[in-house]
C-alpha positions as MATLAB code, in Angstrom:
seq = 'MPLRTAYIERENRLDLSFVGNLDLTLSQSICEICTRLPASLKCCVIDLSHVERVFDSGVALLHMLHRRLREIGTTVVFRGDETEVVSRIPGYRPQP';
ca = [
      -0.335    0.101    0.066;
       1.733    2.948   -1.363;
      -0.316    5.348    1.267;
      -0.895    4.851    5.332;
      -3.594    7.052    7.255;
      -3.795    7.770   10.664;
      -6.080    9.749   12.613;
      -5.179   10.577   15.904;
      -8.624   12.007   17.763;
      -7.350   12.651   20.759;
      -4.819   14.859   19.654;
      -6.758   15.919   16.294;
      -4.112   14.900   14.018;
      -3.475   13.189   10.564;
      -0.822   11.102   10.075;
       0.327    9.626    6.417;
       2.961    7.511    5.503;
       3.434    7.592    2.214;
       5.619    4.384    1.032;
       7.566    3.374   -2.320;
       7.283    5.598   -5.013;
       5.834    9.508   -4.864;
       3.858    9.872   -8.048;
       0.477   10.159   -9.440;
      -0.599    6.542   -9.389;
      -1.057    8.610   -5.405;
      -3.688   11.083   -7.413;
      -6.393    9.558   -6.463;
      -5.588    8.791   -2.333;
      -4.330   12.649   -2.168;
      -7.884   14.224   -4.029;
     -10.024   11.584   -1.129;
      -7.939   13.278    1.187;
      -8.299   16.624    0.426;
     -11.779   16.330    0.060;
     -12.487   14.779    3.004;
     -10.306   16.971    5.404;
     -12.006   18.529    8.507;
     -11.897   21.986    9.076;
     -10.642   21.537   12.365;
      -7.520   19.202   12.130;
      -5.037   20.739   14.356;
      -2.073   18.814   12.944;
      -1.118   16.505    9.928;
       2.726   14.990   10.076;
       3.714   13.876    6.395;
       6.343   10.495    6.800;
       7.943   10.562    3.838;
      10.913    8.574    5.344;
      10.060    5.113    2.989;
       9.994    7.127   -0.223;
      12.537    5.602   -2.370;
      11.796    7.026   -5.988;
      10.241   10.381   -6.260;
       8.696   12.063   -9.375;
       7.502   15.725  -10.432;
       3.697   14.024  -10.361;
       4.183   13.086   -7.119;
       5.997   16.527   -5.577;
       2.833   18.154   -7.581;
       0.041   16.042   -5.419;
       2.043   16.838   -1.735;
       2.238   20.429   -2.688;
      -1.603   20.093   -3.481;
      -2.406   18.467   -0.074;
       0.189   21.078    1.817;
      -1.965   23.633    0.278;
      -5.146   22.367    1.616;
      -3.932   21.627    4.182;
      -2.604   25.440    4.811;
      -6.519   26.969    4.075;
      -7.825   25.184    7.065;
      -5.135   26.011    9.936;
      -4.072   22.450    9.928;
      -0.041   22.626   11.147;
       1.834   20.745    8.820;
       5.038   18.814    9.721;
       7.279   16.671    7.031;
       8.944   13.842    8.599;
      11.991   11.476    6.601;
      15.374   12.874    5.024;
      13.505   14.026    1.623;
      14.546   17.813    2.119;
      15.116   18.335   -1.582;
      11.106   17.221   -2.028;
      10.005   19.227    0.478;
      12.227   22.148   -0.191;
      10.110   22.395   -3.484;
       6.945   22.795   -2.160;
       5.837   26.538   -2.155;
       4.742   28.085    0.730;
       6.310   25.209    2.966;
       8.411   26.470    6.257;
       9.543   24.125    8.720;
       8.541   24.270   12.180;
      10.956   24.957   15.060;
];
């Protein structure tokens, strides 16, 4: 499964873990997540530590997801050693 999701209700946090290729095959999952995000979501942790290959389409999907999360005021935290990917997402600023 290329995308694992978990919602931690007591923290109002969504955890997304990407596995394998970060590419266009994730579009349906990402679009579904974007349409179902609760407006009250406080935090989203996006784990890229198990990504093997990154494609431009995957970066575009992350950008779309990040933009939607910002629209509803959610704090976004990226995990993993994918600084090149994260640096290509407009508007993302790492949390101190």
